[in-house]
N, C-alpha and C positions, 0 to 999 in steps of 0.2 A: 475577634474578627480580624484585627490587623495581622495576627499570626497566620491565619488561614490565607489571607491575601498574599502574604510573603511566601508561603509555601507554594502557592500557584505560580507566582513570579519565578521562584527558584526552579520549579519544574519546567517552566517554559524556557528558561535560560539554559538548562542542561539538556534540552531535547527529550525530556521524559515527562509523560503525563499519565495520570491514573484515573480510571473510572471505577470507583469503589475498590475492587481487588484486581484490576487489570492494569498492567504497565505497558506503555508503548514507548519504544526507544528507536533512535536512529532512523526516523521516517524521512523519506525523500520521494519526489516525483520526477520522472524522466522528462527532459526537455522535448519540445516538438518543433517541427518546421511548419511554415505556412502551408495550409491545406491539409495537414495531418489531423485526423478526427479522433484519435484515441491515443492514450498513453497509460502507463502503469504507475501506481504508488507502491512503495516498498517500505518495510519496517520490521522490527522485532517486537513480538507481543508475548507477554507472560501473564497468565491468570493464576493468582495465588490459590484460588479455590476451584479452579476449573470453570470454563465458560465456553461460549461460542461467539465468534464474530459473525453476526447475522446480517449486517448491512452497512452501507456507507452512502454518503452524499457529499456533493460539492457544487457550489454555484458556478464553477467553471465548466461543468459537464452536464449534458442533458440526461445521461444515464451513468450511474456508478454502481458497480457490482463487485462482489468478491469472486475471484476467478482462480482456476487451477490450470496450469500448463503441464502436460506430461506427454511422454513418448508412448505411442501405441504402435508397436511394430516399428516401421521406419517413418511414421508420421507423427509430427508434433501436433497435439490437439489442445485447444483451449476451450474451456466451458465454465459457466457459472457454477459455483459450489452450492448444490441443493441442500437446504436446511442449515447452512452456516458452516463455518470452519471451526472444528473442534480445537479448543485450547486446553490441553490436559493440565491439571493442577501442578503448578511449580515448574513446568517445562516451557522454555522459550520456543515459540513457533516463528520461524523467519519467513517473511513474505519477501521474495526476491525474484529477480528476472529468471525466467525459465521454470518457475514453480508457482506457489501461491502468490497472489498479488491482488491489489485493488485496481480494477480496470475503470478508467475514466473515459467514457465514450461520448460521441456527439459534442466534442469540445467547442466552446463558443469563440475561442481565440487561441492562437499559438501560446505555448507556455515557455517563456524565455528563461534562460539560465540566470541564476541569482535572484529570481522573483520568488514569491511564496504563493501557495495555494491553500485556501481554507478547505479542510476536510473533516467531516464528522463521521466517526465510527460508531456503530451500534453493536452492543454486546448483550448477550442474554446469559444469565447465570443458571445453575442447575435447577433453581426453583422457578425459572421462567421470568424472572425480573429483568427488565431491560435497563441499560444505562448507556450513556453516550459520552464520548470523548471528542472535544472540539480541538482540532490541531491547526496550526499554521505551518505548512510543510514546505521546506525549501525545494526549489526546482534545480536539478543538476543533470549533467549528461551521464555521470556515473555516481555511484554511491559516495557520499561525503567521506573522505579519508581513504577511498580506494585509489590504487594507482591508475593513472590515465591509460586507456587502451592504446596498444601499439598495432601497427600493421601486422597481420598474421595471427592476432589473438583470436579472432573469430574464424571458424571454418568457412570456406566458400559455400555459397548456397546455390544449388542447381534449380533454376527456375524454368528449365527447358521443358518440363512436363506440364506447365500451365497452358491452358488452351486460350487462344485469343477471344 
């Protein structure tokens, strides 16, 4: 029993957690400003035997969903992933800004840099068996270890087509 507890502590310390055969690494949540009602959680997920990320929850958000962001023509679209996000056996799926991510909506308070957010991920294996991973995810402006953004890194956005 002590050995199992030490394994969990070691996993927490290195930022890696397992749900049976699923590994979650490098998880982080983007900071918010007062009044902002949504943000994203990002991470790398590897399923040893194949699985799906079918859901998520967090007490900091009223709604938590697995989302995909992609370009359709000249329009960036974001939507919930129907049926869950496939995690092919042995392949790491990166949830990152501009792609797949966990969306935290209806935030109850701003998320400050250097705080942590409880996040539960729900996985389903090929046999339909669900498992959960409980995370304490750091809040940051950019991915931990990533270089800080500089002016000019992001292209200018044209909001001129928005209607008042």
